[in-house]
LUMPARO-856713 format. One line per 10 residues: number of its first residue (from 1); their letters; for each residue x, y, z of N, C-alpha, C, CB. Coordinates in nm, 4 decimals, padded with zeros to 6 digits, m for minus. Glycine has a CB too. Example, Ala and Ser with C-alpha at 12.3 -4.5 7.8 and 13.67 -1.06 7.14 Angstrom:
BEGIN
1 = AS = 01.3190 m00.5690 00.7800 01.2300 m00.4500 00.7800 01.3200 m00.3300 00.7800 01.1308 m00.4473 00.9046 ~ 01.2850 m00.2250 00.7080 01.3670 m00.1060 00.7140 01.2900 00.0030 00.7870 01.4084 m00.0598 00.5725 $
***
This chain:
BEGIN
1 = MNEPVEMLLV = m03.6961 03.5449 m04.2272 m03.6306 03.4268 m04.1726 m03.7376 03.3377 m04.1091 m03.5202 03.4661 m04.0684 ~ m03.7534 03.2176 m04.1625 m03.8542 03.1246 m04.1121 m03.8025 03.0392 m03.9972 m03.9022 03.0352 m04.2238 ~ m03.6734 03.0108 m03.9989 m03.6169 02.9265 m03.8942 m03.5891 03.0111 m03.7707 m03.4876 02.8567 m03.9430 ~ m03.6028 02.9526 m03.6527 m03.5766 03.0295 m03.5302 m03.4300 03.0678 m03.5186 m03.6188 02.9495 m03.4071 ~ m03.4069 03.1815 m03.4556 m03.2718 03.2285 m03.4296 m03.2123 03.1415 m03.3195 m03.2706 03.3799 m03.3896 ~ m03.0892 03.0989 m03.3389 m03.0224 03.0180 m03.2378 m02.9621 03.1048 m03.1280 m02.9141 02.9322 m03.3019 ~ m02.9135 03.2233 m03.1684 m02.8448 03.3078 m03.0728 m02.8705 03.4543 m03.1055 m02.6943 03.2778 m03.0721 ~ m02.8866 03.5336 m03.0002 m02.8938 03.6786 m03.0140 m02.7640 03.7340 m02.9569 m03.0207 03.7391 m02.9407 ~ m02.6886 03.8038 m03.0394 m02.5650 03.8676 m02.9980 m02.5934 04.0157 m02.9812 m02.4499 03.8428 m03.1007 ~ m02.5788 04.0655 m02.8591 m02.6040 04.2068 m02.8300 m02.4687 04.2714 m02.8048 m02.7014 04.2255 m02.7062 $
11 = EDSPNDVELT = m02.4204 04.3422 m02.9050 m02.2833 04.3941 m02.9029 m02.2752 04.5168 m02.9920 m02.1813 04.2859 m02.9492 ~ m02.2151 04.6242 m02.9414 m02.2038 04.7465 m03.0202 m02.0685 04.7626 m03.0890 m02.2289 04.8649 m02.9324 ~ m01.9695 04.6840 m03.0528 m01.8377 04.6936 m03.1158 m01.8347 04.6128 m03.2455 m01.7276 04.6442 m03.0192 ~ m01.8174 04.6796 m03.3599 m01.8119 04.6058 m03.4873 m01.7037 04.4975 m03.4891 m01.7878 04.7026 m03.6018 ~ m01.5887 04.5256 m03.4277 m01.4812 04.4254 m03.4242 m01.5223 04.3022 m03.3445 m01.3538 04.4860 m03.3640 ~ m01.5858 04.3223 m03.2291 m01.6289 04.2088 m03.1471 m01.7415 04.1312 m03.2145 m01.6743 04.2571 m03.0091 ~ m01.8304 04.2011 m03.2851 m01.9365 04.1328 m03.3609 m01.8730 04.0425 m03.4661 m02.0330 04.2359 m03.4283 ~ m01.7773 04.0980 m03.5411 m01.7124 04.0214 m03.6469 m01.6383 03.8996 m03.5913 m01.6156 04.1105 m03.7241 ~ m01.5630 03.9194 m03.4831 m01.4894 03.8079 m03.4220 m01.5835 03.6990 m03.3719 m01.4031 03.8586 m03.3065 ~ m01.6911 03.7404 m03.3066 m01.7854 03.6425 m03.2509 m01.8547 03.5652 m03.3622 m01.8900 03.7123 m03.1621 $
21 = LRAFTRQKLA = m01.9008 03.6355 m03.4636 m01.9658 03.5673 m03.5767 m01.8691 03.4725 m03.6462 m02.0202 03.6697 m03.6777 ~ m01.7465 03.5160 m03.6638 m01.6456 03.4306 m03.7275 m01.6233 03.3041 m03.6458 m01.5127 03.5069 m03.7447 ~ m01.6116 03.3192 m03.5143 m01.5870 03.2029 m03.4288 m01.7038 03.1049 m03.4341 m01.5622 03.2472 m03.2841 ~ m01.8261 03.1549 m03.4260 m01.9422 03.0649 m03.4272 m01.9607 02.9963 m03.5615 m02.0681 03.1416 m03.3919 ~ m01.9398 03.0684 m03.6715 m01.9584 03.0055 m03.8023 m01.8424 02.9129 m03.8352 m01.9732 03.1118 m03.9114 ~ m01.7208 02.9501 m03.7970 m01.6048 02.8644 m03.8244 m01.6196 02.7303 m03.7540 m01.4743 02.9336 m03.7800 ~ m01.6702 02.7316 m03.6321 m01.6865 02.6084 m03.5552 m01.8208 02.5401 m03.5822 m01.6731 02.6380 m03.4070 ~ m01.9016 02.6002 m03.6697 m02.0347 02.5479 m03.7039 m02.1215 02.5284 m03.5791 m02.0214 02.4146 m03.7794 ~ m02.1105 02.6237 m03.4855 m02.1867 02.6168 m03.3618 m02.3244 02.6794 m03.3758 m02.1110 02.6845 m03.2505 ~ m02.3334 02.7827 m03.4574 m02.4611 02.8495 m03.4792 m02.4558 02.9162 m03.6155 m02.4918 02.9534 m03.3663 $
31 = TRIQVARDGQ = m02.5615 02.9005 m03.6905 m02.5676 02.9641 m03.8227 m02.6740 03.0720 m03.8277 m02.5949 02.8600 m03.9306 ~ m02.7698 03.0660 m03.7381 m02.8785 03.1654 m03.7374 m02.8590 03.2574 m03.6170 m03.0202 03.0957 m03.7326 ~ m02.7770 03.3607 m03.6390 m02.7424 03.4545 m03.5331 m02.8012 03.5911 m03.5663 m02.5885 03.4635 m03.5146 ~ m02.8749 03.6454 m03.4730 m02.9291 03.7810 m03.4861 m02.8373 03.8740 m03.4082 m03.0780 03.7901 m03.4337 ~ m02.8008 03.9858 m03.4673 m02.7157 04.0830 m03.4004 m02.7983 04.2064 m03.3670 m02.5934 04.1203 m03.4885 ~ m02.7905 04.2488 m03.2431 m02.8492 04.3761 m03.1993 m02.7321 04.4641 m03.1573 m02.9546 04.3566 m03.0802 ~ m02.7264 04.5852 m03.2108 m02.6098 04.6719 m03.1880 m02.6290 04.7713 m03.0738 m02.5779 04.7477 m03.3140 ~ m02.7444 04.7633 m03.0072 m02.7658 04.8432 m02.8867 m02.8735 04.7746 m02.8034 m02.8066 04.9909 m02.9219 ~ m02.8882 04.8205 m02.6803 m02.9823 04.7568 m02.5888 m03.1272 04.7700 m02.6326 m02.9667 04.8148 m02.4521 ~ m03.1634 04.8824 m02.6921 m03.3012 04.9014 m02.7370 m03.3359 04.8046 m02.8496 m03.3229 05.0458 m02.7832 $
41 = EALDFIFGRD = m03.2452 04.7871 m02.9437 m03.2685 04.6926 m03.0533 m03.2839 04.5505 m02.9993 m03.1529 04.6985 m03.1555 ~ m03.2058 04.5157 m02.8974 m03.2162 04.3824 m02.8369 m03.3552 04.3625 m02.7771 m03.1075 04.3628 m02.7281 ~ m03.4018 04.4603 m02.7013 m03.5348 04.4492 m02.6399 m03.6444 04.4463 m02.7464 m03.5590 04.5662 m02.5427 ~ m03.6290 04.5260 m02.8516 m03.7280 04.5246 m02.9601 m03.7346 04.3866 m03.0245 m03.6939 04.6315 m03.0665 ~ m03.6185 04.3238 m03.0470 m03.6169 04.1899 m03.1059 m03.6827 04.0891 m03.0117 m03.4723 04.1467 m03.1380 ~ m03.6397 04.0880 m02.8876 m03.6882 03.9883 m02.7921 m03.8382 03.9987 m02.7703 m03.6162 04.0032 m02.6595 ~ m03.8891 04.1215 m02.7617 m04.0310 04.1412 m02.7303 m04.1167 04.1762 m02.8523 m04.0448 04.2501 m02.6275 ~ m04.0592 04.1673 m02.9732 m04.1356 04.1860 m03.0959 m04.1916 04.3266 m03.1133 m04.2474 04.0885 m03.0996 ~ m04.1086 04.4265 m03.0928 m04.1523 04.5657 m03.1058 m04.0832 04.6325 m03.2240 m04.1236 04.6438 m02.9762 ~ m04.1389 04.7478 m03.2630 m04.0836 04.8329 m03.3690 m04.0488 04.7519 m03.4944 m03.9588 04.9061 m03.3180 $
51 = AYIGRDLNQQ = m03.9227 04.7446 m03.5333 m03.8842 04.6752 m03.6570 m03.9139 04.5257 m03.6525 m03.7367 04.6963 m03.6840 ~ m03.9402 04.4721 m03.5339 m03.9613 04.3274 m03.5179 m04.1067 04.2923 m03.4875 m03.8723 04.2740 m03.4069 ~ m04.1977 04.3849 m03.5105 m04.3407 04.3556 m03.4916 m04.3776 04.2408 m03.5846 m04.4305 04.4827 m03.5198 ~ m04.4500 04.1453 m03.5315 m04.4909 04.0296 m03.6106 m04.3975 03.9110 m03.5969 m04.5008 04.0679 m03.7542 ~ m04.2829 03.9299 m03.5340 m04.1916 03.8181 m03.5110 m04.2583 03.7198 m03.4163 m04.0550 03.8670 m03.4533 ~ m04.2447 03.5906 m03.4442 m04.3046 03.4865 m03.3608 m04.2317 03.4821 m03.2259 m04.2983 03.3473 m03.4322 ~ m04.2972 03.5300 m03.1222 m04.2339 03.5362 m02.9905 m04.2190 03.3991 m02.9247 m04.3136 03.6266 m02.9001 ~ m04.2797 03.2978 m02.9830 m04.2585 03.1618 m02.9338 m04.1257 03.1045 m02.9852 m04.3754 03.0711 m02.9762 ~ m04.0611 03.1738 m03.0767 m03.9326 03.1313 m03.1333 m03.8218 03.2213 m03.0787 m03.9356 03.1360 m03.2898 ~ m03.7906 03.2050 m02.9522 m03.6868 03.2855 m02.8891 m03.5505 03.2184 m02.9109 m03.7160 03.3043 m02.7369 $
61 = PKLILLDLKL = m03.4431 03.2957 m02.9037 m03.3097 03.2366 m02.9210 m03.2782 03.1372 m02.8097 m03.2025 03.3465 m02.9246 ~ m03.1910 03.0419 m02.8413 m03.1453 02.9452 m02.7412 m03.0483 03.0098 m02.6428 m03.0787 02.8249 m02.8094 ~ m02.9868 03.1203 m02.6857 m02.8840 03.1850 m02.6061 m02.8783 03.3328 m02.6416 m02.7468 03.1179 m02.6281 ~ m02.8569 03.4160 m02.5395 m02.8322 03.5586 m02.5618 m02.6940 03.5893 m02.5064 m02.9429 03.6489 m02.4940 ~ m02.6069 03.6414 m02.5936 m02.4761 03.6910 m02.5512 m02.4902 03.8415 m02.5381 m02.3609 03.6513 m02.6530 ~ m02.4648 03.8939 m02.4201 m02.4959 04.0320 m02.3877 m02.3743 04.1092 m02.3394 m02.6036 04.0369 m02.2835 ~ m02.3424 04.2165 m02.4097 m02.2407 04.3089 m02.3621 m02.3057 04.4001 m02.2593 m02.1777 04.3910 m02.4797 ~ m02.2284 04.4599 m02.1716 m02.2856 04.5485 m02.0693 m02.2901 04.6941 m02.1129 m02.2063 04.5373 m01.9414 ~ m02.1828 04.7428 m02.1693 m02.1720 04.8843 m02.2047 m02.2301 04.9048 m02.3443 m02.0235 04.9329 m02.1985 ~ m02.3609 04.9323 m02.3484 m02.4340 04.9456 m02.4749 m02.4966 05.0835 m02.4882 m02.5423 04.8382 m02.4857 $
71 = PKVDGLDVLR = m02.5104 05.1320 m02.6114 m02.5847 05.2566 m02.6307 m02.7343 05.2347 m02.6094 m02.5589 05.3132 m02.7714 ~ m02.8047 05.3425 m02.5856 m02.9498 05.3512 m02.5701 m03.0004 05.2858 m02.4421 m03.0173 05.2877 m02.6884 ~ m02.9831 05.1550 m02.4261 m03.0243 05.0852 m02.3041 m02.9055 05.0006 m02.2583 m03.1534 04.9957 m02.3281 ~ m02.8629 05.0205 m02.1350 m02.7505 04.9497 m02.0766 m02.7772 04.7986 m02.0708 m02.7213 05.0039 m01.9366 ~ m02.6714 04.7202 m02.0808 m02.6846 04.5751 m02.0781 m02.7511 04.5210 m01.9527 m02.5510 04.5133 m02.0923 ~ m02.7232 04.5803 m01.8376 m02.7867 04.5343 m01.7137 m02.9375 04.5607 m01.7155 m02.7226 04.6036 m01.5921 ~ m02.9801 04.6687 m01.7792 m03.1236 04.6953 m01.7921 m03.1890 04.5981 m01.8903 m03.1471 04.8402 m01.8377 ~ m03.1161 04.5622 m01.9950 m03.1664 04.4607 m02.0888 m03.1838 04.3289 m02.0141 m03.0692 04.4428 m02.2109 ~ m03.0845 04.2918 m01.9362 m03.0896 04.1680 m01.8579 m03.2089 04.1687 m01.7632 m02.9593 04.1488 m01.7785 ~ m03.2291 04.2795 m01.6940 m03.3424 04.2894 m01.6009 m03.4749 04.2682 m01.6748 m03.3423 04.4273 m01.5297 $
81 = AIKSDPRTQM = m03.4908 04.3294 m01.7907 m03.6150 04.3158 m01.8671 m03.6376 04.1708 m01.9106 m03.6122 04.4080 m01.9900 ~ m03.5318 04.1047 m01.9538 m03.5436 03.9652 m01.9989 m03.5817 03.8740 m01.8830 m03.4116 03.9172 m02.0626 ~ m03.5118 03.8879 m01.7717 m03.5305 03.7968 m01.6594 m03.6549 03.8274 m01.5764 m03.4096 03.8008 m01.5712 ~ m03.7140 03.9446 m01.5942 m03.8344 03.9771 m01.5168 m03.9624 03.9472 m01.5933 m03.8325 04.1232 m01.4768 ~ m03.9523 03.9029 m01.7161 m04.0700 03.8710 m01.7964 m04.0845 03.7190 m01.8069 m04.0600 03.9356 m01.9378 ~ m04.2006 03.6644 m01.7683 m04.2169 03.5179 m01.7717 m04.2007 03.4574 m01.9110 m04.3526 03.4811 m01.7178 ~ m04.2200 03.5366 m02.0151 m04.2054 03.4857 m02.1519 m04.0600 03.4636 m02.1898 m04.2695 03.5813 m02.2504 ~ m03.9685 03.5316 m02.1215 m03.8283 03.5274 m02.1627 m03.7316 03.4903 m02.0506 m03.7893 03.6599 m02.2188 ~ m03.7801 03.4761 m01.9297 m03.6896 03.4559 m01.8160 m03.6094 03.3269 m01.8226 m03.7677 03.4575 m01.6892 ~ m03.6540 03.2297 m01.9005 m03.5826 03.1021 m01.9088 m03.4723 03.1020 m02.0149 m03.6806 02.9910 m01.9382 $
91 = IPVVILTSSC = m03.4638 03.2072 m02.0963 m03.3593 03.2130 m02.1984 m03.2244 03.2333 m02.1288 m03.3873 03.3281 m02.3019 ~ m03.1267 03.1479 m02.1556 m02.9946 03.1691 m02.0966 m02.9330 03.2989 m02.1478 m02.9019 03.0503 m02.1275 ~ m02.8848 03.3797 m02.0548 m02.8170 03.5045 m02.0898 m02.6754 03.4980 m02.0340 m02.8942 03.6299 m02.0344 ~ m02.5800 03.5077 m02.1242 m02.4398 03.5081 m02.0873 m02.3859 03.6482 m02.1120 m02.3590 03.4006 m02.1673 ~ m02.3378 03.7105 m02.0061 m02.2747 03.8412 m02.0204 m02.1334 03.8173 m02.0726 m02.2734 03.9210 m01.8838 ~ m02.1031 03.8803 m02.1850 m01.9705 03.8717 m02.2462 m01.9227 04.0151 m02.2628 m01.9729 03.7935 m02.3852 ~ m01.8352 04.0578 m02.1748 m01.7999 04.1991 m02.1660 m01.6531 04.2170 m02.1321 m01.8862 04.2692 m02.0622 ~ m01.6060 04.3388 m02.1465 m01.4681 04.3691 m02.1075 m01.4608 04.4162 m01.9621 m01.4088 04.4760 m02.2004 ~ m01.5758 04.4376 m01.8984 m01.5777 04.4883 m01.7614 m01.5468 04.3780 m01.6604 m01.7135 04.5510 m01.7302 ~ m01.4412 04.4022 m01.5828 m01.4087 04.3086 m01.4755 m01.4332 04.3742 m01.3391 m01.2616 04.2610 m01.4873 $
101 = IEHDIAEGYQ = m01.5170 04.4768 m01.3379 m01.5502 04.5476 m01.2151 m01.6384 04.4559 m01.1294 m01.6224 04.6837 m01.2458 ~ m01.5996 04.4378 m01.0036 m01.6728 04.3460 m00.9153 m01.8213 04.3816 m00.9032 m01.6094 04.3459 m00.7770 ~ m01.8518 04.5102 m00.8989 m01.9916 04.5545 m00.8893 m02.0723 04.5083 m01.0105 m01.9987 04.7078 m00.8767 ~ m02.0147 04.5187 m01.1313 m02.0842 04.4734 m01.2526 m02.1080 04.3228 m01.2485 m02.0033 04.5104 m01.3784 ~ m02.0074 04.2487 m01.2044 m02.0206 04.1021 m01.1969 m02.1317 04.0658 m01.0982 m01.8853 04.0358 m01.1539 ~ m02.1289 04.1241 m00.9791 m02.2307 04.0943 m00.8780 m02.3694 04.1334 m00.9278 m02.1991 04.1675 m00.7464 ~ m02.3800 04.2517 m00.9864 m02.5113 04.2959 m01.0330 m02.5614 04.2102 m01.1488 m02.5058 04.4423 m01.0754 ~ m02.4713 04.1658 m01.2343 m02.5105 04.0768 m01.3427 m02.5754 03.9494 m01.2899 m02.3898 04.0421 m01.4284 ~ m02.5122 03.8888 m01.1921 m02.5683 03.7673 m01.1329 m02.6958 03.7958 m01.0537 m02.4653 03.7009 m01.0424 ~ m02.7001 03.9073 m00.9836 m02.8211 03.9423 m00.9080 m02.9406 03.9613 m01.0008 m02.7980 04.0700 m00.8259 $
111 = RGANSYLIKP = m02.9152 04.0095 m01.1197 m03.0245 04.0322 m01.2159 m03.0566 03.9082 m01.2987 m02.9887 04.1470 m01.3089 ~ m02.9863 03.7995 m01.2746 m03.0248 03.6735 m01.3372 m02.9357 03.6217 m01.4481 m03.1573 03.6872 m01.3897 ~ m02.8175 03.6775 m01.4649 m02.7271 03.6252 m01.5686 m02.6948 03.4792 m01.5395 m02.5963 03.7092 m01.5763 ~ m02.6848 03.3998 m01.6444 m02.6497 03.2597 m01.6291 m02.4992 03.2395 m01.6227 m02.7077 03.1789 m01.7427 ~ m02.4255 03.3373 m01.6752 m02.2804 03.3312 m01.6712 m02.2268 03.4716 m01.6973 m02.2247 03.2286 m01.7755 ~ m02.1069 03.4989 m01.6494 m02.0421 03.6283 m01.6686 m01.9012 03.6007 m01.7162 m02.0426 03.7146 m01.5372 ~ m01.8714 03.6388 m01.8393 m01.7404 03.6127 m01.8971 m01.6740 03.7434 m01.9387 m01.7521 03.5178 m02.0173 ~ m01.5457 03.7527 m01.9137 m01.4694 03.8707 m01.9521 m01.3989 03.8399 m02.0844 m01.3663 03.9112 m01.8403 ~ m01.4176 03.9296 m02.1810 m01.3584 03.9116 m02.3139 m01.2063 03.9099 m02.3033 m01.4045 04.0238 m02.4105 ~ m01.1452 03.8060 m02.3553 m00.9986 03.8039 m02.3580 m00.9455 03.9074 m02.4576 m00.9469 03.6626 m02.3948 $
121 = VSYDQFMILV = m00.8268 03.9558 m02.4319 m00.7655 04.0536 m02.5219 m00.7080 03.9843 m02.6452 m00.6552 04.1327 m02.4488 ~ m00.6528 03.8674 m02.6277 m00.5883 03.7969 m02.7395 m00.6922 03.7316 m02.8306 m00.4902 03.6903 m02.6864 ~ m00.6652 03.7369 m02.9595 m00.7526 03.6769 m03.0601 m00.7700 03.5269 m03.0338 m00.6957 03.7003 m03.2019 ~ m00.6600 03.4562 m03.0117 m00.6658 03.3110 m02.9907 m00.7494 03.2765 m02.8670 m00.5234 03.2532 m02.9761 ~ m00.7295 03.3492 m02.7595 m00.8067 03.3235 m02.6373 m00.9550 03.3559 m02.6576 m00.7503 03.4062 m02.5200 ~ m00.9831 03.4616 m02.7337 m01.1227 03.4960 m02.7635 m01.1887 03.3828 m02.8415 m01.1310 03.6287 m02.8436 ~ m01.1197 03.3306 m02.9410 m01.1746 03.2213 m03.0225 m01.1988 03.0965 m02.9368 m01.0788 03.1878 m03.1397 ~ m01.1071 03.0656 m02.8463 m01.1251 02.9510 m02.7565 m01.2460 02.9723 m02.6667 m00.9989 02.9282 m02.6712 ~ m01.2578 03.0929 m02.6104 m01.3706 03.1234 m02.5223 m01.5037 03.1086 m02.5958 m01.3572 03.2654 m02.4658 ~ m01.5140 03.1673 m02.7138 m01.6397 03.1621 m02.7892 m01.6710 03.0186 m02.8312 m01.6323 03.2538 m02.9134 $
131 = NTLGMYWLQF = m01.5703 02.9428 m02.8692 m01.5919 02.8024 m02.9066 m01.6447 02.7224 m02.7877 m01.4610 02.7394 m02.9589 ~ m01.5826 02.7387 m02.6721 m01.6249 02.6670 m02.5514 m01.7654 02.7089 m02.5107 m01.5266 02.6925 m02.4358 ~ m01.7895 02.8371 m02.5145 m01.9206 02.8927 m02.4822 m02.0287 02.8348 m02.5736 m01.9180 03.0458 m02.4936 ~ m02.0024 02.8362 m02.7023 m02.0998 02.7837 m02.7986 m02.1251 02.6354 m02.7813 m02.0528 02.8101 m02.9391 ~ m02.0184 02.5604 m02.7609 m02.0341 02.4156 m02.7409 m02.1236 02.3881 m02.6209 m01.8965 02.3476 m02.7214 ~ m02.0961 02.4564 m02.5106 m02.1732 02.4314 m02.3892 m02.3184 02.4743 m02.4051 m02.1104 02.5039 m02.2712 ~ m02.3426 02.6017 m02.4392 m02.4781 02.6570 m02.4362 m02.5639 02.6146 m02.5549 m02.4713 02.8065 m02.4314 ~ m02.5036 02.5888 m02.6716 m02.5844 02.5573 m02.7894 m02.5887 02.4085 m02.8215 m02.5317 02.6321 m02.9082 ~ m02.4921 02.3314 m02.7726 m02.4922 02.1893 m02.8048 m02.5192 02.0998 m02.6849 m02.3615 02.1518 m02.8655 ~ m02.4628 02.1318 m02.5694 m02.4759 02.0426 m02.4552 m02.5857 02.0820 m02.3571 m02.3467 02.0361 m02.3832 $
141 = NQNAVAAPVD = m02.6047 02.2091 m02.3352 m02.7017 02.2562 m02.2368 m02.8440 02.2218 m02.2801 m02.6876 02.4075 m02.2159 ~ m02.9254 02.1813 m02.1843 m03.0668 02.1543 m02.2094 m03.1468 02.2746 m02.1620 m03.1142 02.0230 m02.1376 ~ m03.2069 02.3451 m02.2567 m03.2855 02.4636 m02.2211 m03.4225 02.4241 m02.1701 m03.2995 02.5572 m02.3411 ~ m03.4722 02.5005 m02.0740 m03.6091 02.4824 m02.0266 m03.7033 02.5342 m02.1342 m03.6329 02.5561 m01.8903 ~ m03.8163 02.4723 m02.1444 m03.9153 02.5157 m02.2420 m04.0113 02.6104 m02.1717 m03.9913 02.3941 m02.3053 ~ m04.0163 02.7330 m02.2194 m04.1076 02.8325 m02.1616 m04.2487 02.8086 m02.2137 m04.0609 02.9771 m02.1951 ~ m04.3462 02.8526 m02.1375 m04.4853 02.8420 m02.1820 m04.5039 02.9275 m02.3060 m04.5841 02.8855 m02.0698 ~ m04.5815 02.8797 m02.4040 m04.6078 02.9603 m02.5225 m04.6708 03.0943 m02.4837 m04.6994 02.8842 m02.6197 ~ m04.6439 03.1955 m02.5659 m04.6929 03.3305 m02.5397 m04.8438 03.3312 m02.5197 m04.6547 03.4243 m02.6541 ~ m04.9186 03.2573 m02.6003 m05.0641 03.2555 m02.5912 m05.1100 03.2060 m02.4544 m05.1230 03.1676 m02.7014 $
151 = ELHLAK = m05.0450 03.1034 m02.3990 m05.0828 03.0511 m02.2676 m05.0599 03.1532 m02.1578 m05.0049 02.9245 m02.2367 ~ m04.9515 03.2304 m02.1694 m04.9217 03.3312 m02.0688 m05.0250 03.4420 m02.0699 m04.7834 03.3888 m02.0910 ~ m05.0730 03.4788 m02.1878 m05.1748 03.5831 m02.1956 m05.3090 03.5345 m02.1393 m05.1922 03.6291 m02.3409 ~ m05.3402 03.4066 m02.1610 m05.4668 03.3516 m02.1107 m05.4656 03.3397 m01.9594 m05.4944 03.2148 m02.1731 ~ m05.3473 03.3168 m01.9024 m05.3376 03.2980 m01.7570 m05.3578 03.4269 m01.6793 m05.2034 03.2391 m01.7215 ~ m05.3398 03.5402 m01.7437 m05.3512 03.6688 m01.6746 m05.4932 03.7154 m01.6585 m05.2743 03.7728 m01.7474 $
***
């Protein structure tokens, strides 16, 4: 893939992956979506490790949609890794999860989430949420431009 990924979807539920992809493609909000099915795969993609060695790290997604309850590496740990690294801390991360536990919400924001959304149970409400989310973060929001990877390495 030569074109940069617009969105990284980190989700282990096949049904939620399918619904989210359908909503984004139906509304023509994003066509270049990378799916990571666990937290480790997400970190490997973002930081160019293992199967993603050689990926241009200057081409980060415009948005990361992150579930919390993930295999291998928990979503909150993925969030911490993204927000604690100067190369990736400016990428908007939206937690999209079924957890409405107050502790998860507070910890998500403490670790740097840009938004915390609870997945609706109804199909129609889910489609509305994803459409609104995509419109805001991929079309209207102005992302900060992070320093290129090479500049960050030279500064150290």
